[in-house]
C-alpha angles and dihedrals in degrees: 000000000000115000095244090049090052092049092048091050091053092049096046099035127105098257121094111258129180115206120212106189137184090212137002111307109256118158096177119120111269095026118146123270113282144165122217130190116198117203112197110210124218118252116229150116092295093063093113097038096140101258121143115285092019094282106128095157109069100176110127111216101176137012125201131179124203126183134190119202121174090346096308118116121211134176108234103177146008123177111244095213143013088250091060091046090053088072088071120077132204109242114242092226095066113140139165110303128193113233120197109210125212092264091054097255117134124225131175123243135158125266149083137264105224122140093195091057091048087054091050091050091047089055091051089050092047095237127128119255134173121179 
């Protein structure tokens, strides 16, 4: 599966995913360089636990990092285990976030645009990042 197809599947799939982005999420060809961390959230009975944005369960089960540079997408990181993913935390200030898909359609997800947080997550993942 091509990297952009994998990223699109994660963003449009049924599992709950929080996006931490360096810049606004735009997957169209020719979009500006960007780094995205995807935090997959555990499913469970606490899913409607009253936290902001409807995310009561805050257990991160998988972390992925995708990067686009000069129009080329690459996958930079995926946590090998749920234990490794547990070192990442969902920010409390997550809100609805517009996501522009490769075909130009816009969908709504959850996340934040915050370069400093992307840098912090990159350090946790052990991958280089410069805003």
